[in-house]
Each structure stands twice: as C-alpha cells, then as structure tokens.
NUSERO-87626 format. One record per residue: x, y, z of N, C-alpha, C, O, CB in turn; residue in one letter; residue number from 1. Coordinates in pm, 1 decimal. Glycine has a CB too. Layout:
<rs>
R      nc1      nc2      nc3     cac1     cac2     cac3      cc1      cc2      cc3      oc1      oc2      oc3     cbc1     cbc2     cbc3 aa   i
R        X        Y        Z        X        Y        Z        X        Y        Z        X        Y        Z        X        Y        Z  a NUM
...
</rs>
This chain:
<rs>
R      nc1      nc2      nc3     cac1     cac2     cac3      cc1      cc2      cc3      oc1      oc2      oc3     cbc1     cbc2     cbc3 aa   i
R    623.3   9778.7 -11393.1    759.5   9751.7 -11347.5    846.1   9721.8 -11469.3    811.8   9638.8 -11553.5    763.0   9633.0 -11245.7  m   1
R    956.8   9790.0 -11475.9   1047.4   9773.8 -11588.9   1135.9   9650.5 -11567.3   1154.1   9605.9 -11454.0   1134.1   9900.9 -11608.1  r   2
R   1189.8   9596.8 -11674.5   1279.2   9479.9 -11661.1   1403.6   9509.7 -11577.6   1453.5   9420.1 -11509.5   1321.9   9431.2 -11798.9  p   3
R   1455.1   9632.2 -11580.8   1573.4   9664.3 -11500.2   1540.5   9662.8 -11351.4   1623.5   9622.9 -11269.8   1629.9   9801.3 -11540.0  t   4
R   1419.1   9706.2 -11315.7   1376.6   9701.2 -11175.3   1367.5   9556.7 -11127.5   1407.8   9523.5 -11016.0   1240.6   9772.0 -11156.8  d   5
R   1314.4   9472.9 -11213.4   1302.7   9331.0 -11179.0   1440.7   9266.8 -11161.9   1461.3   9185.4 -11071.9   1222.8   9256.2 -11287.2  l   6
R   1534.1   9304.0 -11248.4   1671.0   9250.9 -11237.2   1739.1   9301.1 -11110.2   1811.8   9226.3 -11044.9   1754.4   9290.3 -11360.6  l   7
R   1716.0   9426.8 -11075.4   1773.5   9479.3 -10951.2   1717.8   9406.1 -10830.1   1793.0   9370.5 -10739.4   1746.2   9629.5 -10938.6  q   8
R   1589.4   9383.5 -10827.5   1526.7   9311.4 -10716.9   1580.8   9168.9 -10708.4   1610.6   9120.2 -10599.3   1373.7   9309.5 -10733.6  l   9
R   1593.3   9103.2 -10821.1   1649.1   8967.6 -10824.7   1794.5   8967.9 -10777.2   1836.8   8876.7 -10706.3   1639.7   8908.8 -10967.3  l  10
R   1871.4   9071.1 -10816.6   2010.3   9082.1 -10772.7   2021.9   9099.2 -10622.6   2111.2   9041.2 -10560.9   2077.8   9197.6 -10842.0  g  11
R   1934.7   9176.6 -10562.9   1936.2   9196.5 -10417.8   1903.6   9066.2 -10346.0   1967.3   9033.3 -10245.9   1836.4   9306.5 -10376.8  v  12
R   1804.9   8991.6 -10396.0   1768.7   8863.7 -10333.7   1885.8   8766.4 -10341.3   1916.9   8699.7 -10242.6   1643.9   8802.7 -10402.1  v  13
R   1950.1   8757.5 -10455.1   2065.2   8667.7 -10470.5   2179.2   8712.1 -10378.3   2245.5   8628.6 -10316.9   2113.4   8664.8 -10618.7  v  14
R   2201.6   8841.9 -10368.8   2307.6   8893.3 -10282.1   2282.3   8859.6 -10135.3   2375.9   8824.0 -10063.8   2320.6   9044.2 -10299.1  l  15
R   2159.2   8870.1 -10089.9   2125.3   8836.2  -9951.8   2148.9   8687.8  -9926.4   2201.6   8651.2  -9821.3   1979.0   8873.2  -9921.2  v  16
R   2111.5   8603.1 -10019.3   2132.8   8459.0 -10003.9   2281.5   8427.0  -9999.6   2325.4   8349.6  -9914.6   2065.2   8381.7 -10118.3  i  17
R   2359.2   8485.1 -10089.4   2504.4   8460.7 -10092.6   2568.8   8510.7  -9963.7   2656.5   8444.1  -9908.7   2569.5   8530.3 -10215.6  v  18
R   2526.1   8627.2  -9914.9   2582.5   8680.2  -9791.0   2553.4   8587.0  -9673.8   2640.8   8566.5  -9589.5   2526.8   8820.2  -9762.3  m  19
R   2434.0   8530.5  -9666.1   2400.9   8434.5  -9559.9   2489.8   8311.7  -9564.8   2536.5   8263.6  -9461.5   2255.2   8392.4  -9570.3  g  20
R   2513.0   8261.2  -9685.2   2599.8   8143.6  -9700.5   2743.1   8176.7  -9659.6   2807.6   8097.8  -9590.5   2596.6   8092.4  -9846.2  v  21
R   2792.6   8291.3  -9701.2   2930.3   8331.2  -9668.4   2947.1   8347.9  -9517.3   3047.0   8303.5  -9460.6   2967.5   8462.9  -9741.1  v  22
R   2850.4   8411.3  -9452.5   2860.1   8429.4  -9306.7   2857.4   8296.1  -9233.9   2930.4   8277.8  -9136.4   2746.2   8518.1  -9255.9  l  23
R   2775.7   8204.0  -9278.6   2770.2   8071.6  -9216.8   2903.5   7998.3  -9233.3   2951.6   7934.8  -9139.5   2655.8   7988.6  -9277.9  r  24
R   2962.5   8007.0  -9351.7   3092.2   7941.1  -9374.7   3202.6   8005.8  -9290.8   3289.4   7935.7  -9238.8   3129.8   7947.0  -9524.4  l  25
R   3200.3   8138.5  -9277.1   3301.1   8205.6  -9193.7   3288.5   8163.9  -9048.4   3389.4   8139.9  -8982.0   3288.0   8357.6  -9205.3  r  26
R   3166.1   8155.1  -8997.9   3145.3   8114.9  -8858.8   3195.6   7972.0  -8837.3   3262.5   7943.7  -8738.0   2995.3   8125.9  -8820.4  r  27
R   3163.6   7883.1  -8930.1   3208.9   7744.5  -8919.1   3361.3   7736.8  -8923.6   3421.7   7659.2  -8849.5   3148.2   7659.1  -9031.5  r  28
R   3423.5   7816.6  -9009.9   3569.3   7818.6  -9018.9   3633.4   7869.9  -8891.3   3736.7   7818.3  -8848.7   3613.1   7903.9  -9135.8  g  29
R   3573.1   7971.2  -8829.7   3627.7   8023.7  -8704.5   3618.2   7921.0  -8593.3   3712.2   7904.7  -8515.6   3555.0   8151.4  -8663.7  k  30
R   3506.4   7852.3  -8585.1   3490.7   7749.2  -8482.3   3596.0   7640.3  -8501.6   3659.4   7597.3  -8405.2   3348.1   7688.1  -8486.7  v  31
R   3614.6   7596.3  -8624.7   3715.5   7492.2  -8651.0   3855.1   7542.9  -8616.2   3935.5   7468.8  -8559.7   3710.5   7447.4  -8799.2  m  32
R   3884.5   7667.9  -8649.3   4015.1   7725.6  -8616.4   4035.4   7732.7  -8465.3   4142.2   7697.4  -8415.5   4029.0   7865.5  -8677.9  h  33
R   3933.6   7778.2  -8392.1   3945.5   7789.8  -8246.6   3970.6   7654.6  -8181.2   4053.8   7643.8  -8091.1   3819.7   7852.6  -8188.4  d  34
R   3899.3   7551.3  -8225.9   3918.7   7417.4  -8168.8   4059.7   7367.4  -8198.6   4127.6   7316.2  -8109.6   3813.6   7318.0  -8224.7  v  35
R   4103.3   7381.8  -8321.3   4238.0   7336.6  -8358.3   4344.6   7414.1  -8282.0   4439.2   7354.9  -8230.2   4260.2   7352.0  -8509.5  t  36
R   4330.1   7544.8  -8274.7   4427.8   7627.8  -8205.5   4434.8   7592.9  -8057.0   4543.3   7581.3  -8000.1   4393.6   7775.5  -8223.2  y  37
R   4317.3   7576.4  -7994.9   4313.8   7545.5  -7851.5   4377.4   7410.4  -7823.2   4456.6   7398.0  -7729.8   4169.7   7547.3  -7799.5  a  38
R   4344.4   7309.8  -7901.7   4399.1   7176.4  -7874.9   4548.5   7168.9  -7907.1   4620.6   7089.1  -7847.3   4323.2   7071.2  -7956.1  t  39
R   4594.8   7250.5  -8000.0   4737.6   7251.0  -8032.6   4819.9   7331.3  -7932.5   4931.9   7292.5  -7899.2   4758.6   7306.9  -8171.8  d  40
R   4766.0   7441.7  -7884.8   4843.2   7533.8  -7802.7   4829.1   7512.7  -7652.1   4909.8   7565.9  -7575.8   4803.8   7672.1  -7835.6  e  41
R   4729.1   7436.7  -7607.2   4711.9   7415.9  -7463.7   4832.3   7339.4  -7409.6   4887.6   7252.9  -7477.6   4579.7   7339.2  -7433.7  v  42
R   4871.8   7371.3  -7289.0   4989.0   7305.6  -7231.2   4955.8   7159.4  -7196.9   4839.0   7121.3  -7188.9   5037.4   7381.9  -7104.5  c  43
R   5057.1   7081.7  -7177.6   5038.0   6939.1  -7148.0   4962.3   6916.9  -7017.3   4890.3   6818.0  -7003.6   5172.8   6868.7  -7141.5  e  44
R   4978.0   7006.8  -6922.6   4911.2   6990.6  -6793.5   4759.7   7008.6  -6804.3   4684.4   6946.5  -6729.2   4967.8   7089.9  -6692.9  h  45
R   4714.8   7093.4  -6897.4   4571.4   7119.4  -6912.0   4509.6   7048.5  -7031.4   4390.8   7065.4  -7058.9   4547.6   7267.0  -6924.3  l  46
R   4589.4   6969.0  -7103.0   4536.3   6897.9  -7219.4   4430.4   6795.8  -7177.3   4324.9   6786.8  -7240.1   4650.0   6827.9  -7296.0  k  47
R   4457.2   6720.2  -7073.4   4361.3   6619.1  -7027.2   4232.0   6682.2  -6977.8   4124.8   6633.2  -7013.3   4422.7   6534.8  -6916.3  r  48
R   4236.3   6789.5  -6896.7   4110.1   6854.6  -6858.6   4033.5   6912.5  -6978.0   3910.7   6905.9  -6981.8   4138.1   6965.1  -6758.7  p  49
R   4105.2   6968.8  -7074.9   4037.1   7022.6  -7192.8   3969.8   6911.8  -7271.6   3854.4   6926.0  -7311.9   4135.7   7098.2  -7282.2  l  50
R   4040.5   6801.3  -7294.2   3980.1   6687.7  -7365.1   3859.8   6633.4  -7289.1   3758.5   6598.2  -7349.5   4083.6   6576.0  -7385.9  d  51
R   3870.6   6626.6  -7157.7   3760.2   6579.3  -7073.9   3637.9   6669.9  -7089.4   3526.1   6621.0  -7105.7   3803.6   6573.1  -6926.1  f  52
R   3658.8   6800.2  -7084.4   3547.4   6894.1  -7094.7   3487.0   6895.2  -7234.8   3365.5   6908.2  -7249.2   3593.4   7034.1  -7057.2  l  53
R   3569.3   6881.8  -7337.5   3515.7   6873.4  -7473.3   3434.6   6745.8  -7491.8   3333.0   6746.3  -7561.3   3629.2   6879.1  -7576.3  l  54
R   3479.1   6636.2  -7429.6   3403.4   6510.0  -7437.4   3270.8   6519.8  -7362.2   3177.2   6445.5  -7391.9   3486.9   6393.9  -7380.6  a  55
R   3262.0   6610.8  -7265.4   3138.3   6630.9  -7190.5   3035.9   6712.0  -7270.5   2923.6   6732.2  -7224.2   3168.1   6700.9  -7058.1  q  56
R   3072.7   6757.6  -7387.6   2980.3   6832.1  -7472.4   3000.8   6981.9  -7473.1   2927.1   7054.3  -7540.1   2843.0   6803.9  -7430.4  g  57
R   3099.6   7029.2  -7400.0   3128.9   7172.2  -7403.9   3206.0   7204.0  -7531.1   3279.5   7119.9  -7582.7   3209.1   7216.4  -7278.5  l  58
R   3189.1   7323.6  -7580.3   3262.4   7368.0  -7697.7   3354.8   7481.6  -7661.5   3356.7   7527.8  -7547.4   3166.8   7410.4  -7808.7  g  59
R   3430.2   7525.8  -7757.5   3523.2   7635.1  -7735.9   3459.9   7761.9  -7792.0   3427.2   7769.5  -7910.4   3661.8   7606.3  -7802.4  i  60
R   3443.4   7860.4  -7705.5   3380.6   7986.0  -7745.3   3484.8   8086.6  -7793.7   3460.6   8161.2  -7888.5   3300.6   8044.9  -7628.7  a  61
R   3599.4   8088.2  -7728.9   3700.7   8188.6  -7760.2   3836.1   8138.8  -7712.6   3847.3   8076.9  -7606.8   3666.2   8325.4  -7695.1  q  62
R   3938.3   8166.3  -7791.5   4075.0   8129.1  -7756.4   4164.1   8246.6  -7789.4   4147.6   8310.7  -7893.2   4121.5   7999.8  -7831.5  v  63
R   4257.7   8274.9  -7702.2   4350.7   8380.2  -7736.1   4438.2   8421.9  -7620.8   4423.9   8376.4  -7507.4   4277.3   8497.2  -7786.5  g  64
R   4528.4   8509.3  -7654.3   4622.3   8564.5  -7558.3   4625.1   8714.4  -7582.8   4661.3   8759.1  -7691.6   4766.0   8499.8  -7571.7  q  65
R   4587.8   8791.2  -7483.7   4573.6   8936.5  -7502.1   4707.5   9004.8  -7527.0   4713.9   9103.5  -7600.2   4507.0   8998.6  -7380.1  k  66
R   4812.6   8953.8  -7467.8   4947.3   9007.5  -7486.6   5045.1   8897.6  -7445.9   5006.6   8804.8  -7374.8   4970.3   9139.9  -7402.5  a  67
R   5170.5   8906.1  -7489.3   5266.7   8800.7  -7455.2   5285.5   8780.5  -7305.4   5319.6   8670.2  -7262.7   5399.2   8832.1  -7517.1  p  68
R   5264.4   8883.1  -7225.1   5282.6   8867.0  -7081.0   5158.2   8811.3  -7011.4   5161.1   8787.5  -6890.7   5320.0   8999.9  -7019.2  e  69
R   5049.7   8790.3  -7085.3   4927.5   8732.8  -7029.5   4916.3   8585.9  -7067.8   4979.0   8542.6  -7164.5   4803.5   8810.4  -7077.8  f  70
R   4837.0   8508.1  -6993.3   4823.7   8365.3  -7024.6   4735.3   8340.1  -7146.5   4655.4   8424.9  -7186.5   4767.2   8291.1  -6904.8  p  71
R   4751.7   8221.5  -7204.2   4661.0   8174.9  -7308.1   4528.4   8142.9  -7240.6   4524.7   8064.1  -7146.1   4718.9   8049.8  -7384.4  l  72
R   4420.3   8202.3  -7287.5   4289.1   8181.3  -7228.1   4202.0   8100.8  -7323.4   4187.0   8135.8  -7440.5   4222.2   8315.7  -7193.6  e  73
R   4145.0   7993.0  -7271.9   4051.9   7911.3  -7348.7   3916.5   7922.6  -7278.8   3899.6   7873.9  -7167.0   4100.5   7760.3  -7359.7  i  74
R   3820.9   7986.3  -7344.5   3687.5   8004.5  -7287.8   3594.4   7899.3  -7348.6   3584.5   7886.8  -7470.7   3633.7   8149.9  -7314.3  h  75
R   3527.2   7824.7  -7262.5   3436.7   7720.0  -7308.5   3293.2   7771.9  -7315.9   3260.0   7873.3  -7254.5   3444.3   7598.0  -7215.7  l  76
R   3208.8   7702.2  -7391.2   3073.4   7750.0  -7418.2   2976.4   7727.3  -7303.7   2872.5   7793.1  -7299.0   3020.6   7683.7  -7540.5  t  77
R   3004.7   7640.3  -7214.6   2910.3   7613.0  -7107.1   2975.0   7617.6  -6970.9   3097.5   7621.9  -6959.4   2846.2   7479.5  -7127.4  g  78
R   2893.0   7616.7  -6868.0   2948.6   7619.9  -6732.7   3001.0   7482.4  -6690.3   2951.8   7378.8  -6735.1   2842.6   7668.5  -6633.2  p  79
R   3100.1   7484.2  -6604.6   3150.1   7363.2  -6539.6   3211.8   7406.1  -6408.3   3246.5   7522.6  -6389.2   3254.0   7286.3  -6629.7  f  80
R   3224.8   7310.7  -6318.5   3282.9   7340.1  -6187.6   3431.1   7303.5  -6190.9   3464.6   7185.0  -6192.6   3208.3   7262.4  -6073.5  d  81
R   3520.2   7402.1  -6191.8   3663.6   7373.3  -6197.6   3712.0   7288.3  -6080.2   3801.5   7205.4  -6096.6   3741.5   7502.7  -6201.4  p  82
R   3653.3   7308.2  -5961.5   3693.7   7228.2  -5845.4   3658.4   7080.7  -5867.0   3736.6   6992.4  -5831.6   3625.9   7281.2  -5716.6  h  83
R   3540.9   7053.8  -5925.0   3499.1   6915.7  -5950.4   3588.6   6849.9  -6055.6   3624.7   6733.0  -6041.9   3352.0   6911.7  -5996.2  a  84
R   3624.1   6923.8  -6159.2   3713.8   6870.2  -6262.4   3850.5   6841.7  -6202.7   3911.4   6738.8  -6232.0   3726.5   6968.7  -6381.0  v  85
R   3898.5   6932.6  -6119.3   4029.2   6915.0  -6055.0   4031.3   6787.0  -5972.2   4127.7   6710.6  -5977.0   4062.8   7036.5  -5966.0  y  86
R   3923.3   6764.0  -5895.4   3917.9   6644.6  -5811.2   3895.3   6518.1  -5892.4   3958.4   6415.6  -5866.7   3808.6   6658.8  -5707.8  k  87
R   3804.8   6524.9  -5990.9   3772.8   6405.1  -6068.1   3891.6   6354.1  -6147.9   3914.0   6233.3  -6155.9   3657.5   6433.0  -6161.4  e  88
R   3968.1   6445.3  -6207.0   4084.2   6404.8  -6286.1   4210.3   6390.8  -6201.5   4316.6   6357.3  -6253.6   4108.4   6504.7  -6397.0  l  89
R   4198.9   6416.1  -6071.4   4311.0   6407.3  -5978.2   4431.3   6486.5  -6028.2   4543.0   6435.4  -6036.1   4350.1   6261.4  -5956.2  e  90
R   4405.4   6612.1  -6061.4   4510.9   6699.8  -6112.7   4603.2   6741.4  -5998.7   4562.9   6747.3  -5882.5   4450.2   6824.8  -6181.9  l  91
R   4725.0   6769.4  -6034.1   4826.4   6807.5  -5936.4   4895.1   6934.8  -5984.7   4884.6   6971.9  -6101.6   4930.1   6692.6  -5914.9  e  92
R   4965.7   7001.4  -5892.8   5041.1   7119.5  -5933.7   5135.8   7083.6  -6048.4   5195.2   6975.8  -6048.1   5120.2   7178.1  -5813.9  p  93
R   5149.7   7170.1  -6143.1   5128.5   7314.0  -6145.2   4985.9   7357.8  -6180.2   4961.3   7477.5  -6195.5   5222.4   7374.6  -6241.6  p  94
R   4892.6   7265.0  -6193.2   4753.8   7303.3  -6220.9   4685.5   7339.4  -6089.5   4697.9   7268.8  -5989.4   4676.7   7188.4  -6293.7  v  95
R   4613.3   7450.6  -6092.5   4540.1   7498.3  -5975.3   4405.8   7552.1  -6019.9   4384.3   7579.4  -6138.0   4620.3   7607.1  -5898.9  h  96
R   4315.7   7567.1  -5924.1   4192.8   7641.5  -5946.9   4215.2   7779.6  -5886.9   4239.9   7792.7  -5767.0   4066.6   7569.2  -5883.8  v  97
R   4206.5   7881.6  -5970.0   4236.4   8016.9  -5922.3   4119.1   8073.1  -5843.7   4010.3   8015.4  -5840.4   4270.5   8109.7  -6039.9  s  98
R   4144.0   8186.8  -5780.7   4038.5   8253.2  -5704.9   3928.1   8305.8  -5796.9   3818.1   8335.9  -5750.4   4097.0   8367.9  -5622.4  e  99
R   3956.7   8316.9  -5927.6   3855.2   8358.9  -6024.2   3769.6   8242.7  -6072.2   3675.8   8262.4  -6149.4   3920.9   8425.7  -6142.9  r 100
R   3801.5   8120.7  -6026.7   3724.0   8002.9  -6065.4   3758.6   7949.3  -6203.2   3669.8   7909.0  -6278.3   3578.9   8035.0  -6060.8  g 101
R   3887.4   7948.4  -6237.1   3933.2   7892.9  -6363.9   4044.4   7792.2  -6335.7   4114.6   7802.2  -6235.1   3982.5   8005.4  -6460.3  v 102
R   4059.3   7695.8  -6425.2   4173.1   7603.9  -6417.5   4293.2   7675.9  -6476.8   4286.0   7729.5  -6587.3   4144.2   7468.1  -6493.0  l 103
R   4402.2   7676.8  -6404.0   4520.2   7749.8  -6449.6   4644.5   7664.1  -6429.2   4659.1   7596.0  -6327.7   4534.0   7884.8  -6374.7  i 104
R   4733.3   7669.0  -6527.3   4864.9   7605.9  -6515.3   4964.3   7719.4  -6494.8   4984.1   7803.0  -6582.9   4901.3   7517.6  -6643.2  c 105
R   5025.6   7721.0  -6378.8   5115.9   7831.5  -6345.2   5251.8   7818.7  -6413.7   5322.1   7918.6  -6429.6   5135.4   7838.4  -6194.8  k 106
R   5289.7   7698.2  -6454.3   5417.9   7681.5  -6523.6   5411.5   7732.2  -6667.5   5497.7   7808.3  -6711.7   5459.6   7534.5  -6522.5  d 107
R   5308.4   7689.2  -6739.4   5299.8   7720.3  -6882.2   5206.8   7836.9  -6912.9   5192.8   7876.9  -7028.5   5253.5   7599.1  -6957.8  d 108
R   5142.3   7892.3  -6807.9   5062.7   8013.0  -6820.8   4946.5   7993.2  -6918.0   4931.8   8065.6  -7016.5   5150.0   8128.6  -6866.4  w 109
R   4863.8   7891.5  -6886.5   4741.4   7861.2  -6961.5   4623.7   7862.0  -6866.5   4638.4   7831.8  -6748.1   4751.9   7724.3  -7034.1  c 110
R   4505.2   7896.9  -6918.7   4383.8   7898.6  -6836.6   4267.6   7839.4  -6915.5   4257.4   7858.4  -7036.7   4350.2   8043.0  -6790.3  e 111
R   4180.4   7767.9  -6845.7   4054.5   7720.4  -6902.7   3942.5   7785.5  -6823.1   3931.8   7767.2  -6701.9   4044.0   7562.6  -6899.4  i 112
R   3859.0   7862.0  -6893.1   3752.4   7940.3  -6830.7   3616.2   7877.7  -6856.9   3585.9   7843.1  -6971.1   3754.7   8084.4  -6882.0  h 113
R   3533.4   7862.2  -6754.3   3394.6   7822.3  -6777.2   3310.3   7944.7  -6812.5   3344.4   8057.7  -6777.3   3336.8   7750.7  -6652.5  p 114
R   3201.4   7920.4  -6881.5   3106.1   8030.3  -6903.8   3021.2   8042.3  -6780.2   2963.6   7943.9  -6734.0   3017.2   8006.6  -7031.0  r 115
R   3012.9   8160.2  -6727.1   2932.9   8180.7  -6605.4   2807.4   8257.0  -6635.1   2728.3   8283.2  -6544.5   3013.0   8253.9  -6499.7  t 116
</rs>
C-alpha cells in the first residue's frame, strides 16, 4: 500500500466523521428553529394548548404554512386527544376540534395536529 492510498483512506474516514457531525448539528438547529417558530407564531388562542402539550413531553415535528390562504400547521411528535385537551383546558371559541381531529383556531387560522 502506497502512502497516497493511506492518505486517501484516512481522508475518507475523516470526511465521514465530519459529515456525521454536520448532519447532527443541522438536525439540532432545525428542531430549535421549529420550536422557536411555533411558539412565536402560534395564535394567542392556541398558545396555552401548545404550551400544555409541550409540557406533557410532546415535541414539534413540523411547522409551516403551505400557502398564505392555508392555516399555520403545527404537527406534534406524539399522539394526543384533541377533545380531552379542549375539555381539560376549558377552551372556548374561536378554538374548536375539527372533524379531522385537530385543534383549530378559526379566527387566526392556526392548527395543532397530533401524530396519528
């Protein structure tokens, strides 16, 4: 084995390690961004249910708005019963549980989705 072959092999190993570290940091950054974005952008009517669900150990899997005419969707990492949350927190309109089984604020056009 020539010294250049050994250096190439060492370079590939270092590159794989660096790539693993970079991917881990990107994933952590995305999670932090999603949590910050969700807590900042959620409407006042759904802020208390979101805080309640995050305190229960659920995380945020995805946050976004597909288009300006669609609602802000906050998808959580685990399942929860929207009807139970609605009753436990004694939520009132404009918050409703939709026929799709999500908490929705009809005034501010926000939704909290459980993972099913």
